[in-house]
C-alpha positions in Angstrom: -93.0 110.5 -0.6 -92.2 107.4 1.6 -95.7 106.0 1.9 -95.7 106.2 -2.0 -92.6 104.4 -2.5 -92.5 102.7 0.8 -94.0 99.1 1.4 -94.8 99.5 5.0 -97.4 96.8 6.3 -96.9 94.7 2.7 -96.3 91.1 2.9 -93.7 89.7 0.2 -92.3 86.5 -1.1 -88.9 86.2 -2.9 -88.2 83.0 -4.9 -84.5 82.7 -4.9 -84.3 85.5 -1.9 -81.3 84.3 -0.5 -79.0 84.4 -3.6 -75.6 86.7 -3.7 -77.0 88.7 -6.7 -80.5 89.9 -7.5 -82.4 87.6 -5.1 -80.7 88.7 -2.0 -80.8 92.4 -3.4 -84.4 92.3 -3.9 -85.3 90.7 -0.3 -83.4 93.4 1.1 -84.4 96.0 -0.6 -88.0 95.1 0.1 -87.4 95.0 3.5 -85.5 98.5 3.5 -88.5 99.5 2.1 -90.9 98.3 5.2 -92.1 94.8 4.0 -92.0 91.9 5.8 -90.4 89.6 3.8 -90.3 85.5 3.0 -86.9 84.6 1.7 -87.4 81.3 0.2 -84.5 79.7 -1.5 -83.5 75.9 -2.1 -80.9 76.3 0.5 -82.5 76.8 3.5 -79.6 77.6 5.9 -78.6 80.8 3.3 -82.5 81.9 3.4 -82.5 81.7 7.3 -78.7 83.7 7.1 -80.4 86.3 5.3 -83.4 86.5 7.4 -81.8 87.0 10.4 -79.6 89.8 9.1 -82.8 91.8 8.2 -84.4 91.1 11.5 -81.3 92.4 12.9 -82.0 95.6 11.0 -85.6 95.7 12.2 -87.4 94.1 9.6 -89.7 91.2 9.9 -88.4 88.1 8.1 -88.6 84.4 7.7 -86.6 82.2 6.0 -88.3 79.1 3.9 -86.8 76.5 1.6 -88.2 75.8 -1.9 -86.9 73.5 -4.8 -88.6 75.2 -7.5 -88.5 72.1 -9.6 -90.7 70.5 -7.1 -94.7 71.4 -8.0 -95.8 70.4 -4.8 -93.1 72.4 -2.8 -93.9 75.4 -4.8 -97.5 75.1 -4.3 -96.4 74.8 -0.3 -94.2 78.0 -0.3 -97.0 80.5 -0.9 -98.9 79.0 1.8 -96.0 79.0 4.2 -95.1 82.4 3.5 -98.8 83.5 4.2 -98.9 81.8 7.4 -95.7 83.0 8.5 -96.3 86.8 7.5 -100.3 86.8 8.2 -101.1 87.0 4.5 -99.4 88.2 1.3 -99.2 91.3 -0.6 -96.2 90.8 -3.0 -94.7 87.8 -5.1 -91.1 88.4 -6.7 -89.6 85.6 -8.8 -85.8 85.5 -9.2 -84.8 81.8 -10.0 -83.6 81.5 -13.5 -80.8 81.2 -15.9 -78.8 79.3 -18.2 -75.3 78.5 -17.9 -76.3 77.1 -14.3 -78.4 74.6 -15.6 -77.0 73.8 -19.2 -74.3 74.3 -21.8 -74.0 76.8 -24.4 -75.0 75.1 -27.4 -76.8 75.4 -31.1 -80.2 74.3 -31.1 -79.3 70.9 -33.3 -77.0 70.1 -30.3 -79.4 70.6 -27.5 -80.7 68.0 -25.9 -84.3 67.2 -24.8 -83.3 66.8 -21.1 -81.1 70.4 -21.3 -84.4 72.1 -23.2 -86.8 71.1 -20.6 -84.7 71.7 -17.6 -84.1 75.6 -18.7 -87.8 75.9 -19.5 -88.8 74.7 -16.1 -86.1 76.9 -14.3 -87.4 80.3 -16.1 -90.8 79.6 -16.9 -92.4 76.5 -15.8 -91.9 76.8 -11.9 -93.1 80.9 -12.4 -96.6 79.5 -13.9 -97.1 77.5 -10.6 -96.0 80.1 -8.0 -97.9 82.7 -9.7 -101.0 80.5 -9.7 -100.5 79.7 -6.2 -100.2 83.4 -5.4 -103.3 84.5 -7.3 -105.2 82.0 -5.2 -104.0 83.5 -2.2 -104.5 87.2 -3.6 -108.0 86.5 -4.7 -109.0 84.8 -1.4 -107.8 87.9 0.8 -109.7 90.1 -1.6 -107.3 92.7 -1.6 -105.1 92.7 -4.7 -101.4 92.1 -4.8 -98.4 92.6 -6.9 -96.1 90.1 -8.9 -92.5 91.0 -10.4 -90.8 88.3 -12.2 -87.0 88.8 -13.4 -86.5 88.2 -16.8 -83.7 88.9 -19.4 -83.3 90.9 -22.7 -82.7 87.7 -24.0 -86.4 87.2 -24.3 -86.8 90.4 -26.2 -84.0 90.3 -28.7 -82.5 86.7 -29.3 -80.6 84.3 -27.4 -78.2 82.5 -29.7 -76.5 79.2 -28.7 -79.3 79.6 -25.7 -82.4 79.3 -27.5 -84.3 77.4 -24.6 -83.4 80.4 -22.3 -84.5 83.2 -24.8 -87.6 81.0 -25.3 -88.4 80.8 -22.0 -87.9 84.1 -21.3 -89.8 85.4 -24.1 -92.4 83.3 -22.8 -92.1 84.9 -19.5 -93.0 88.2 -21.1 -96.3 87.0 -22.8 -97.0 85.5 -19.3 -96.6 88.5 -17.7 -99.0 90.4 -20.1 -101.7 87.7 -19.9 -101.8 87.8 -16.1 -102.1 91.5 -15.6 -105.0 91.7 -18.0 -106.4 88.5 -16.5 -106.6 89.9 -13.0 -106.6 93.6 -13.6 -110.0 94.1 -12.2 -109.0 92.1 -9.1 -106.5 94.7 -8.4 -103.3 92.1 -9.2 -100.6 93.7 -11.1 -98.0 91.8 -12.5 -94.8 93.2 -14.4 -91.4 91.8 -15.6 -87.8 93.5 -15.5 -85.9 92.4 -18.6 -82.0 92.1 -17.1 -78.8 92.6 -19.1 -75.7 91.5 -17.7 -75.7 91.9 -14.1 -72.7 91.3 -12.3 -73.2 88.7 -9.5 -70.9 85.9 -7.6 -72.7 83.3 -9.5 -72.4 85.2 -12.8 -68.8 85.5 -12.4 -68.0 81.8 -11.0 -69.5 80.2 -14.3 -68.6 82.9 -16.8 -65.8 85.1 -16.3 -66.2 86.4 -20.1 -68.7 88.5 -18.7 -66.4 91.0 -17.6 -65.5 91.5 -21.1 -68.7 92.7 -21.9 -69.0 95.7 -20.7 -67.4 97.6 -23.8 -70.7 96.7 -26.1 -72.9 98.3 -23.1 -74.0 101.9 -23.9 -73.3 102.8 -20.4 -69.9 101.5 -20.3 -70.4 99.1 -17.7 -72.6 96.0 -16.6 -75.3 96.2 -14.0 -75.4 95.7 -10.2 -78.0 93.4 -8.2 -79.3 96.5 -6.4 -80.5 98.3 -9.4 -82.7 95.6 -10.3 -83.6 95.2 -6.5 -84.8 98.7 -6.6 -86.7 98.5 -9.9 -88.4 95.1 -8.3 -89.1 97.3 -5.2 -90.8 100.1 -7.2 -93.0 97.6 -9.4 -93.9 96.0 -5.8 -95.1 99.6 -4.4 -97.7 101.9 -4.7 -95.6 104.2 -6.7 -96.4 101.9 -9.6 -99.8 101.4 -9.0 -100.8 102.3 -12.5 -98.2 100.0 -14.4 -99.1 96.2 -14.7 -98.3 94.2 -18.0 -95.2 95.6 -18.6 -91.5 94.7 -19.2 -89.0 97.3 -17.8 -85.7 97.0 -19.2 -82.4 97.1 -17.0 -79.7 96.6 -19.3 -77.5 99.7 -19.8 -79.2 100.8 -23.1 -78.1 97.2 -24.4 -81.3 96.5 -26.4 -81.7 100.1 -27.7 -78.3 100.0 -29.2 -78.2 100.2 -33.0 -77.4 97.0 -34.5 -75.5 98.3 -37.8 -72.5 100.4 -38.2 -73.8 104.5 -38.5 -71.4 107.1 -40.1 -70.3 109.0 -36.9 -71.9 107.1 -34.6 -69.4 106.1 -31.5 -69.0 102.2 -31.3 -70.9 102.2 -28.1 -74.2 103.3 -29.5 -74.2 101.4 -32.9 -72.6 98.6 -34.9 
């Protein structure tokens, strides 16, 4: 069982891997599963700090700097991770979001700059880093896994954040395209679609998230480690026959019936 769910001997790059939420949780979970991890973040000091902690626990880790807004830096971080780890087996993309990059707004109030920024931070850079990772996988000839962190906003709708929803929907479609194009090369790509996950960043920019739990069928918000566990599963041999899929991690939100139903409790419908 440990070899099926474990990542011993595997080498992973996590883009946004030093963050206090999903990024850090993903890096820690991959390291705990036995992978060597390149923690890449815009803040090099945070990447180094987490890498130091993971090494102290016995993992092989390195901190790398990357600004995903810079195409050259995105290409270089893949090469840097492969050089530091002796190759690359898994890529995880975590960087993304809405409120950190642009205000809530209806479409007629959305500026070109805000739209472009959101699409870049949630989809544009993913294309570039995935392309670089694919080239690395193909050169090695051993396949690989890619896991992208998305959102249920890309599966349903994203009112007052249309650029965010559109980019996450694009990410889901991109995931399926990559999965089909590279299936015979033993490269798998999957996406996790997250609901509201409690992170330090989310709490800092939008304290109203704490009031969203009532609308979640499970009655609570998600934790970063729950997403990290799903990321590790999709990177591991345990999901060896899974590709082109979107795994929803939202406490049941996307399955909630949208209209009022007689006798149905409020968490289940309407």
